[in-house]
VMD Tcl script that builds the backbone (N, CA, C; Angstrom):
set m [mol new atoms 381]
animate dup $m
set s [atomselect $m all]
$s set {name element resname resid chain x y z} {
  {N N UNK 1 A -36.936 -14.193 50.131}
  {CA C UNK 1 A -36.380 -12.911 49.738}
  {C C UNK 1 A -36.847 -12.585 48.317}
  {N N UNK 2 A -37.660 -11.567 48.192}
  {CA C UNK 2 A -38.179 -11.241 46.858}
  {C C UNK 2 A -37.216 -10.318 46.119}
  {N N UNK 3 A -36.995 -10.646 44.871}
  {CA C UNK 3 A -36.095 -9.865 44.012}
  {C C UNK 3 A -36.909 -8.766 43.350}
  {N N UNK 4 A -36.559 -7.512 43.649}
  {CA C UNK 4 A -37.272 -6.392 43.023}
  {C C UNK 4 A -36.745 -6.215 41.601}
  {N N UNK 5 A -37.659 -6.127 40.670}
  {CA C UNK 5 A -37.262 -5.950 39.273}
  {C C UNK 5 A -37.025 -4.459 39.034}
  {N N UNK 6 A -35.820 -4.157 38.554}
  {CA C UNK 6 A -35.492 -2.757 38.283}
  {C C UNK 6 A -36.127 -2.325 36.973}
  {N N UNK 7 A -36.762 -1.172 36.997}
  {CA C UNK 7 A -37.378 -0.658 35.780}
  {C C UNK 7 A -36.515 0.410 35.121}
  {N N UNK 8 A -35.542 0.930 35.878}
  {CA C UNK 8 A -34.624 1.909 35.300}
  {C C UNK 8 A -33.327 1.899 36.086}
  {N N UNK 9 A -32.289 2.509 35.488}
  {CA C UNK 9 A -31.014 2.621 36.189}
  {C C UNK 9 A -31.101 3.761 37.204}
  {N N UNK 10 A -30.361 3.621 38.307}
  {CA C UNK 10 A -30.359 4.652 39.341}
  {C C UNK 10 A -29.664 5.912 38.819}
  {N N UNK 11 A -29.885 7.031 39.492}
  {CA C UNK 11 A -29.257 8.284 39.083}
  {C C UNK 11 A -27.735 8.149 39.086}
  {N N UNK 12 A -27.228 7.412 40.065}
  {CA C UNK 12 A -25.775 7.216 40.158}
  {C C UNK 12 A -25.269 6.423 38.944}
  {N N UNK 13 A -25.996 5.368 38.586}
  {CA C UNK 13 A -25.623 4.568 37.407}
  {C C UNK 13 A -25.711 5.416 36.133}
  {N N UNK 14 A -26.768 6.225 36.053}
  {CA C UNK 14 A -26.945 7.089 34.883}
  {C C UNK 14 A -25.783 8.072 34.758}
  {N N UNK 15 A -25.305 8.588 35.901}
  {CA C UNK 15 A -24.155 9.494 35.887}
  {C C UNK 15 A -22.928 8.798 35.309}
  {N N UNK 16 A -22.739 7.528 35.673}
  {CA C UNK 16 A -21.619 6.749 35.147}
  {C C UNK 16 A -21.711 6.592 33.639}
  {N N UNK 17 A -22.914 6.276 33.169}
  {CA C UNK 17 A -23.112 6.135 31.721}
  {C C UNK 17 A -22.909 7.481 31.020}
  {N N UNK 18 A -23.359 8.549 31.682}
  {CA C UNK 18 A -23.217 9.889 31.096}
  {C C UNK 18 A -21.739 10.216 30.883}
  {N N UNK 19 A -20.903 9.860 31.851}
  {CA C UNK 19 A -19.462 10.117 31.733}
  {C C UNK 19 A -18.881 9.376 30.527}
  {N N UNK 20 A -19.292 8.116 30.346}
  {CA C UNK 20 A -18.818 7.313 29.209}
  {C C UNK 20 A -19.255 7.971 27.901}
  {N N UNK 21 A -20.517 8.389 27.841}
  {CA C UNK 21 A -21.056 8.994 26.625}
  {C C UNK 21 A -20.355 10.318 26.317}
  {N N UNK 22 A -20.134 11.142 27.351}
  {CA C UNK 22 A -19.476 12.431 27.136}
  {C C UNK 22 A -18.074 12.231 26.560}
  {N N UNK 23 A -17.371 11.232 27.080}
  {CA C UNK 23 A -16.023 10.940 26.590}
  {C C UNK 23 A -16.065 10.492 25.124}
  {N N UNK 24 A -17.007 9.588 24.821}
  {CA C UNK 24 A -17.141 9.100 23.440}
  {C C UNK 24 A -17.561 10.240 22.503}
  {N N UNK 25 A -18.403 11.128 23.005}
  {CA C UNK 25 A -18.876 12.257 22.212}
  {C C UNK 25 A -17.713 13.182 21.852}
  {N N UNK 26 A -16.851 13.462 22.828}
  {CA C UNK 26 A -15.664 14.294 22.577}
  {C C UNK 26 A -14.787 13.672 21.499}
  {N N UNK 27 A -14.498 12.372 21.657}
  {CA C UNK 27 A -13.648 11.667 20.685}
  {C C UNK 27 A -14.296 11.659 19.304}
  {N N UNK 28 A -15.609 11.438 19.268}
  {CA C UNK 28 A -16.331 11.387 17.992}
  {C C UNK 28 A -16.264 12.736 17.285}
  {N N UNK 29 A -16.386 13.819 18.053}
  {CA C UNK 29 A -16.311 15.162 17.454}
  {C C UNK 29 A -14.907 15.432 16.922}
  {N N UNK 30 A -13.888 14.995 17.670}
  {CA C UNK 30 A -12.504 15.162 17.208}
  {C C UNK 30 A -12.284 14.389 15.916}
  {N N UNK 31 A -12.786 13.145 15.875}
  {CA C UNK 31 A -12.619 12.321 14.676}
  {C C UNK 31 A -13.337 12.946 13.483}
  {N N UNK 32 A -14.524 13.489 13.732}
  {CA C UNK 32 A -15.273 14.131 12.652}
  {C C UNK 32 A -14.477 15.323 12.113}
  {N N UNK 33 A -13.873 16.096 13.000}
  {CA C UNK 33 A -13.068 17.244 12.570}
  {C C UNK 33 A -11.886 16.776 11.723}
  {N N UNK 34 A -11.264 15.663 12.118}
  {CA C UNK 34 A -10.148 15.117 11.342}
  {C C UNK 34 A -10.607 14.661 9.958}
  {N N UNK 35 A -11.740 13.971 9.926}
  {CA C UNK 35 A -12.287 13.486 8.650}
  {C C UNK 35 A -12.591 14.679 7.740}
  {N N UNK 36 A -13.232 15.707 8.331}
  {CA C UNK 36 A -13.596 16.880 7.526}
  {C C UNK 36 A -12.360 17.621 7.038}
  {N N UNK 37 A -11.331 17.726 7.872}
  {CA C UNK 37 A -10.128 18.439 7.417}
  {C C UNK 37 A -9.413 17.623 6.346}
  {N N UNK 38 A -9.403 16.308 6.473}
  {CA C UNK 38 A -8.803 15.452 5.439}
  {C C UNK 38 A -9.577 15.601 4.136}
  {N N UNK 39 A -10.897 15.670 4.253}
  {CA C UNK 39 A -11.769 15.824 3.080}
  {C C UNK 39 A -11.450 17.138 2.369}
  {N N UNK 40 A -11.308 18.212 3.138}
  {CA C UNK 40 A -11.011 19.523 2.550}
  {C C UNK 40 A -9.616 19.550 1.959}
  {N N UNK 41 A -8.671 18.892 2.625}
  {CA C UNK 41 A -7.281 18.897 2.160}
  {C C UNK 41 A -7.083 18.052 0.921}
  {N N UNK 42 A -7.922 17.039 0.723}
  {CA C UNK 42 A -7.773 16.168 -0.458}
  {C C UNK 42 A -7.734 16.992 -1.741}
  {N N UNK 43 A -8.579 18.003 -1.820}
  {CA C UNK 43 A -8.658 18.766 -3.062}
  {C C UNK 43 A -7.437 19.659 -3.250}
  {N N UNK 44 A -6.802 20.105 -2.179}
  {CA C UNK 44 A -5.634 20.972 -2.319}
  {C C UNK 44 A -4.344 20.174 -2.456}
  {N N UNK 45 A -4.226 19.089 -1.707}
  {CA C UNK 45 A -2.932 18.436 -1.583}
  {C C UNK 45 A -2.614 17.421 -2.653}
  {N N UNK 46 A -3.592 16.714 -3.132}
  {CA C UNK 46 A -3.340 15.674 -4.112}
  {C C UNK 46 A -2.256 14.739 -3.617}
  {N N UNK 47 A -1.322 14.360 -4.491}
  {CA C UNK 47 A -0.258 13.436 -4.089}
  {C C UNK 47 A 1.049 14.170 -3.823}
  {N N UNK 48 A 1.055 15.499 -3.994}
  {CA C UNK 48 A 2.285 16.260 -3.749}
  {C C UNK 48 A 2.563 16.365 -2.262}
  {N N UNK 49 A 1.519 16.247 -1.466}
  {CA C UNK 49 A 1.677 16.367 -0.013}
  {C C UNK 49 A 2.593 15.260 0.495}
  {N N UNK 50 A 3.467 15.601 1.403}
  {CA C UNK 50 A 4.423 14.605 1.890}
  {C C UNK 50 A 3.943 13.912 3.157}
  {N N UNK 51 A 2.815 14.364 3.714}
  {CA C UNK 51 A 2.358 13.713 4.940}
  {C C UNK 51 A 1.926 12.284 4.633}
  {N N UNK 52 A 2.226 11.348 5.552}
  {CA C UNK 52 A 1.941 9.926 5.296}
  {C C UNK 52 A 0.478 9.637 4.993}
  {N N UNK 53 A -0.410 10.446 5.541}
  {CA C UNK 53 A -1.839 10.224 5.317}
  {C C UNK 53 A -2.156 10.254 3.829}
  {N N UNK 54 A -1.551 11.200 3.119}
  {CA C UNK 54 A -1.903 11.387 1.711}
  {C C UNK 54 A -1.007 10.599 0.770}
  {N N UNK 55 A 0.141 10.141 1.241}
  {CA C UNK 55 A 1.021 9.332 0.401}
  {C C UNK 55 A 0.310 8.067 -0.047}
  {N N UNK 56 A -0.594 7.590 0.793}
  {CA C UNK 56 A -1.294 6.333 0.515}
  {C C UNK 56 A -2.195 6.442 -0.710}
  {N N UNK 57 A -2.637 7.631 -1.041}
  {CA C UNK 57 A -3.572 7.793 -2.162}
  {C C UNK 57 A -2.821 8.061 -3.458}
  {N N UNK 58 A -3.189 7.353 -4.512}
  {CA C UNK 58 A -2.648 7.755 -5.808}
  {C C UNK 58 A -3.709 8.601 -6.497}
  {N N UNK 59 A -3.352 9.203 -7.611}
  {CA C UNK 59 A -4.278 10.149 -8.255}
  {C C UNK 59 A -5.619 9.524 -8.600}
  {N N UNK 60 A -5.610 8.259 -8.995}
  {CA C UNK 60 A -6.858 7.589 -9.364}
  {C C UNK 60 A -7.789 7.366 -8.193}
  {N N UNK 61 A -7.228 7.379 -6.991}
  {CA C UNK 61 A -8.067 7.088 -5.827}
  {C C UNK 61 A -8.557 8.362 -5.141}
  {N N UNK 62 A -8.213 9.516 -5.709}
  {CA C UNK 62 A -8.610 10.769 -5.058}
  {C C UNK 62 A -10.129 10.886 -4.932}
  {N N UNK 63 A -10.850 10.549 -6.014}
  {CA C UNK 63 A -12.314 10.607 -5.980}
  {C C UNK 63 A -12.838 9.596 -4.965}
  {N N UNK 64 A -12.250 8.402 -5.000}
  {CA C UNK 64 A -12.633 7.342 -4.062}
  {C C UNK 64 A -12.430 7.823 -2.620}
  {N N UNK 65 A -11.304 8.475 -2.358}
  {CA C UNK 65 A -11.024 8.913 -0.996}
  {C C UNK 65 A -12.018 9.983 -0.556}
  {N N UNK 66 A -12.415 10.854 -1.490}
  {CA C UNK 66 A -13.412 11.876 -1.163}
  {C C UNK 66 A -14.739 11.220 -0.786}
  {N N UNK 67 A -15.127 10.211 -1.564}
  {CA C UNK 67 A -16.391 9.521 -1.289}
  {C C UNK 67 A -16.333 8.779 0.032}
  {N N UNK 68 A -15.214 8.086 0.284}
  {CA C UNK 68 A -15.134 7.332 1.539}
  {C C UNK 68 A -15.061 8.280 2.725}
  {N N UNK 69 A -14.372 9.419 2.568}
  {CA C UNK 69 A -14.352 10.411 3.641}
  {C C UNK 69 A -15.743 10.951 3.900}
  {N N UNK 70 A -16.483 11.166 2.823}
  {CA C UNK 70 A -17.847 11.656 2.959}
  {C C UNK 70 A -18.700 10.640 3.717}
  {N N UNK 71 A -18.553 9.358 3.357}
  {CA C UNK 71 A -19.295 8.283 4.047}
  {C C UNK 71 A -18.900 8.217 5.522}
  {N N UNK 72 A -17.597 8.332 5.785}
  {CA C UNK 72 A -17.113 8.318 7.171}
  {C C UNK 72 A -17.716 9.474 7.958}
  {N N UNK 73 A -17.732 10.650 7.326}
  {CA C UNK 73 A -18.277 11.836 7.993}
  {C C UNK 73 A -19.759 11.644 8.308}
  {N N UNK 74 A -20.506 11.086 7.359}
  {CA C UNK 74 A -21.947 10.852 7.565}
  {C C UNK 74 A -22.163 9.877 8.719}
  {N N UNK 75 A -21.367 8.782 8.733}
  {CA C UNK 75 A -21.484 7.810 9.827}
  {C C UNK 75 A -21.121 8.443 11.168}
  {N N UNK 76 A -20.083 9.258 11.159}
  {CA C UNK 76 A -19.634 9.902 12.396}
  {C C UNK 76 A -20.694 10.883 12.901}
  {N N UNK 77 A -21.310 11.624 11.982}
  {CA C UNK 77 A -22.375 12.561 12.375}
  {C C UNK 77 A -23.560 11.808 12.978}
  {N N UNK 78 A -23.904 10.664 12.408}
  {CA C UNK 78 A -25.005 9.849 12.945}
  {C C UNK 78 A -24.645 9.353 14.343}
  {N N UNK 79 A -23.400 8.896 14.518}
  {CA C UNK 79 A -22.934 8.416 15.816}
  {C C UNK 79 A -23.051 9.536 16.857}
  {N N UNK 80 A -22.657 10.751 16.485}
  {CA C UNK 80 A -22.737 11.901 17.390}
  {C C UNK 80 A -24.201 12.182 17.751}
  {N N UNK 81 A -25.092 12.141 16.745}
  {CA C UNK 81 A -26.533 12.336 17.014}
  {C C UNK 81 A -27.061 11.271 17.969}
  {N N UNK 82 A -26.652 10.005 17.733}
  {CA C UNK 82 A -27.098 8.903 18.601}
  {C C UNK 82 A -26.617 9.104 20.034}
  {N N UNK 83 A -25.372 9.562 20.193}
  {CA C UNK 83 A -24.842 9.808 21.535}
  {C C UNK 83 A -25.604 10.953 22.213}
  {N N UNK 84 A -25.918 11.997 21.452}
  {CA C UNK 84 A -26.677 13.124 22.020}
  {C C UNK 84 A -28.079 12.676 22.430}
  {N N UNK 85 A -28.679 11.791 21.629}
  {CA C UNK 85 A -29.995 11.241 21.980}
  {C C UNK 85 A -29.905 10.435 23.268}
  {N N UNK 86 A -28.803 9.700 23.428}
  {CA C UNK 86 A -28.602 8.921 24.653}
  {C C UNK 86 A -28.527 9.854 25.856}
  {N N UNK 87 A -27.879 11.006 25.706}
  {CA C UNK 87 A -27.805 11.980 26.809}
  {C C UNK 87 A -29.202 12.481 27.179}
  {N N UNK 88 A -30.043 12.685 26.176}
  {CA C UNK 88 A -31.422 13.120 26.435}
  {C C UNK 88 A -32.163 12.032 27.211}
  {N N UNK 89 A -31.943 10.757 26.810}
  {CA C UNK 89 A -32.597 9.654 27.535}
  {C C UNK 89 A -32.108 9.597 28.981}
  {N N UNK 90 A -30.848 9.953 29.210}
  {CA C UNK 90 A -30.336 9.990 30.590}
  {C C UNK 90 A -31.091 11.067 31.370}
  {N N UNK 91 A -31.238 12.239 30.763}
  {CA C UNK 91 A -31.971 13.339 31.421}
  {C C UNK 91 A -33.407 12.917 31.743}
  {N N UNK 92 A -34.025 12.169 30.815}
  {CA C UNK 92 A -35.409 11.715 31.000}
  {C C UNK 92 A -35.513 10.463 31.863}
  {N N UNK 93 A -34.360 9.938 32.246}
  {CA C UNK 93 A -34.266 8.716 33.051}
  {C C UNK 93 A -34.857 7.491 32.353}
  {N N UNK 94 A -34.811 7.515 31.016}
  {CA C UNK 94 A -35.275 6.356 30.249}
  {C C UNK 94 A -34.084 5.628 29.623}
  {N N UNK 95 A -32.886 6.106 29.901}
  {CA C UNK 95 A -31.677 5.516 29.319}
  {C C UNK 95 A -31.504 4.077 29.787}
  {N N UNK 96 A -31.103 3.223 28.845}
  {CA C UNK 96 A -30.796 1.839 29.198}
  {C C UNK 96 A -32.006 0.925 29.247}
  {N N UNK 97 A -33.172 1.471 28.880}
  {CA C UNK 97 A -34.386 0.649 28.844}
  {C C UNK 97 A -34.630 0.258 27.385}
  {N N UNK 98 A -34.744 -1.027 27.138}
  {CA C UNK 98 A -34.963 -1.519 25.777}
  {C C UNK 98 A -36.295 -0.993 25.256}
  {N N UNK 99 A -36.263 -0.430 24.037}
  {CA C UNK 99 A -37.494 0.147 23.485}
  {C C UNK 99 A -38.468 -0.911 22.976}
  {N N UNK 100 A -38.047 -2.180 22.940}
  {CA C UNK 100 A -38.941 -3.252 22.511}
  {C C UNK 100 A -39.472 -4.033 23.709}
  {N N UNK 101 A -38.553 -4.510 24.557}
  {CA C UNK 101 A -38.969 -5.370 25.669}
  {C C UNK 101 A -39.324 -4.583 26.931}
  {N N UNK 102 A -38.817 -3.346 27.037}
  {CA C UNK 102 A -39.056 -2.556 28.240}
  {C C UNK 102 A -38.164 -2.962 29.400}
  {N N UNK 103 A -37.295 -3.954 29.162}
  {CA C UNK 103 A -36.373 -4.413 30.212}
  {C C UNK 103 A -35.088 -3.598 30.140}
  {N N UNK 104 A -34.318 -3.657 31.224}
  {CA C UNK 104 A -33.041 -2.953 31.224}
  {C C UNK 104 A -32.056 -3.638 30.293}
  {N N UNK 105 A -31.322 -2.827 29.546}
  {CA C UNK 105 A -30.269 -3.342 28.670}
  {C C UNK 105 A -29.071 -3.652 29.566}
  {N N UNK 106 A -28.402 -4.766 29.293}
  {CA C UNK 106 A -27.243 -5.176 30.074}
  {C C UNK 106 A -26.221 -4.037 30.172}
  {N N UNK 107 A -25.755 -3.716 31.388}
  {CA C UNK 107 A -24.807 -2.604 31.548}
  {C C UNK 107 A -23.506 -2.806 30.757}
  {N N UNK 108 A -23.085 -4.062 30.596}
  {CA C UNK 108 A -21.863 -4.319 29.815}
  {C C UNK 108 A -22.079 -3.922 28.353}
  {N N UNK 109 A -23.270 -4.200 27.837}
  {CA C UNK 109 A -23.596 -3.802 26.465}
  {C C UNK 109 A -23.584 -2.276 26.348}
  {N N UNK 110 A -24.149 -1.603 27.346}
  {CA C UNK 110 A -24.210 -0.141 27.299}
  {C C UNK 110 A -22.820 0.490 27.385}
  {N N UNK 111 A -21.909 -0.181 28.079}
  {CA C UNK 111 A -20.536 0.354 28.153}
  {C C UNK 111 A -19.863 0.265 26.789}
  {N N UNK 112 A -20.172 -0.810 26.052}
  {CA C UNK 112 A -19.585 -0.992 24.722}
  {C C UNK 112 A -20.322 -0.180 23.656}
  {N N UNK 113 A -21.645 -0.160 23.759}
  {CA C UNK 113 A -22.486 0.551 22.792}
  {C C UNK 113 A -23.400 1.493 23.583}
  {N N UNK 114 A -22.849 2.630 24.038}
  {CA C UNK 114 A -23.612 3.487 24.961}
  {C C UNK 114 A -24.869 4.112 24.379}
  {N N UNK 115 A -25.019 4.065 23.050}
  {CA C UNK 115 A -26.219 4.638 22.430}
  {C C UNK 115 A -27.262 3.562 22.102}
  {N N UNK 116 A -27.042 2.331 22.582}
  {CA C UNK 116 A -27.965 1.224 22.293}
  {C C UNK 116 A -29.361 1.519 22.843}
  {N N UNK 117 A -30.360 1.165 22.061}
  {CA C UNK 117 A -31.749 1.304 22.529}
  {C C UNK 117 A -32.452 -0.051 22.536}
  {N N UNK 118 A -31.708 -1.090 22.134}
  {CA C UNK 118 A -32.274 -2.437 22.107}
  {C C UNK 118 A -31.425 -3.378 22.956}
  {N N UNK 119 A -32.083 -4.259 23.677}
  {CA C UNK 119 A -31.363 -5.307 24.395}
  {C C UNK 119 A -30.934 -6.352 23.370}
  {N N UNK 120 A -30.012 -7.209 23.759}
  {CA C UNK 120 A -29.579 -8.295 22.870}
  {C C UNK 120 A -30.795 -9.156 22.502}
  {N N UNK 121 A -31.647 -9.395 23.482}
  {CA C UNK 121 A -32.875 -10.191 23.279}
  {C C UNK 121 A -33.715 -9.593 22.135}
  {N N UNK 122 A -33.941 -8.268 22.199}
  {CA C UNK 122 A -34.739 -7.596 21.173}
  {C C UNK 122 A -34.022 -7.593 19.832}
  {N N UNK 123 A -32.697 -7.423 19.870}
  {CA C UNK 123 A -31.905 -7.409 18.644}
  {C C UNK 123 A -31.989 -8.770 17.944}
  {N N UNK 124 A -31.946 -9.844 18.740}
  {CA C UNK 124 A -32.046 -11.200 18.180}
  {C C UNK 124 A -33.441 -11.449 17.597}
  {N N UNK 125 A -34.464 -10.829 18.161}
  {CA C UNK 125 A -35.830 -10.971 17.644}
  {C C UNK 125 A -35.941 -10.382 16.244}
  {N N UNK 126 A -35.135 -9.362 15.961}
  {CA C UNK 126 A -35.192 -8.689 14.655}
  {C C UNK 126 A -34.618 -9.562 13.544}
  {N N UNK 127 A -33.739 -10.493 13.902}
  {CA C UNK 127 A -33.068 -11.306 12.879}
  {C C UNK 127 A -34.000 -12.290 12.225}
}
mol reanalyze $m
mol bondsrecalc $m
mol representation Tube
mol addrep $m
């Protein structure tokens, strides 16, 4: 019995991954909106705001919080871009193929990191 080597995920499998990515994309956009609104509110609210989110900051940490919010927003925007790129790879039917080894990335890895473009094998080669 010869084992056929899969070169890509089936359309049905790709649909499953697409659903996971769409869900993560929605959550990521919501989180980005929260980060951005917190960033905008930092300048107006200071420590007078009674909401628990802002109680944690003292006046000296206001600049720090702006910077960390900015960093969070940048990371979140990159994550959103990576997820959108993954959707394009699904459309092109190249999703889940390691860009180094050309082998399929483990489906469990893709469920955890749906925007992955490297297999664990390739990732370990980079170290």
